[in-house]
N, C-alpha and C positions, 0 to 999 in steps of 0.2 A: 504494500500500500504506500509505503514511503517512496519507493522508487517511482510509482505511478504519479504521486503528487509532485515529485521533483522533475517529472518528464523524462526520466531515464528510460522507462519502458511505457508502452501503450498497450492496453488490452482491456479485457472484460472479466469481471469476477461474477460468476453465476452461482449464487448462494444456494439456489434450489437444487441444482445438479452437483454442487460442490466441485466446480471446475474453474480454473483460472486459464483464460486463453490469452496468450501474449501475441500481439500483432506486430509490434515493432520494438526493437531494442536499439538504444543509442549506441553507435559504434564506439568501441574502446578496445584497445589492445591489452590483453591479459596474458601473463605467462602461466605455465601449468600449475605453479604453486598457488597463484591467485584463483585460478579456476577450481582447484581442489578445495581451497578455503571457502569459496562460495558454495560449492556442493555440500560441504560439511554444515555450513550455516543453514542452508535450505533444508537439509535432512533434519537438523535439530528443530527448526521451526515447524516442520511437518509433524514431527513426533509430539511437540507441545500442543499443537492444534488438535491432534488426534486424542491426546490425553484429556484436553478440555472438553471435547465432544463426548467422550466416554463419561466423564464426571457429570456433565450436564444431563446426559441421558439417564444416568443413575439417580441423580438428585432432583431432576426436573419435576416429577410428580409430587415429591415432598415439598418442593418450593411453591408449587402452584396451589397446594391444599392449605397453606398457611394463611 
């Protein structure tokens, strides 16, 4: 979301289908170490989002009944 707000990437976030579609990425030269670092950060972010979804699914009914 930050990259989208900064104009580094352009795309669409479909919350219903839970898909992010990237249409354009601002050109930048990255070495392999930087690419690996980005991959690691994206994997970590994906895991955290998945954990949040699981937590909300588990506690959702409890939160709504209060």
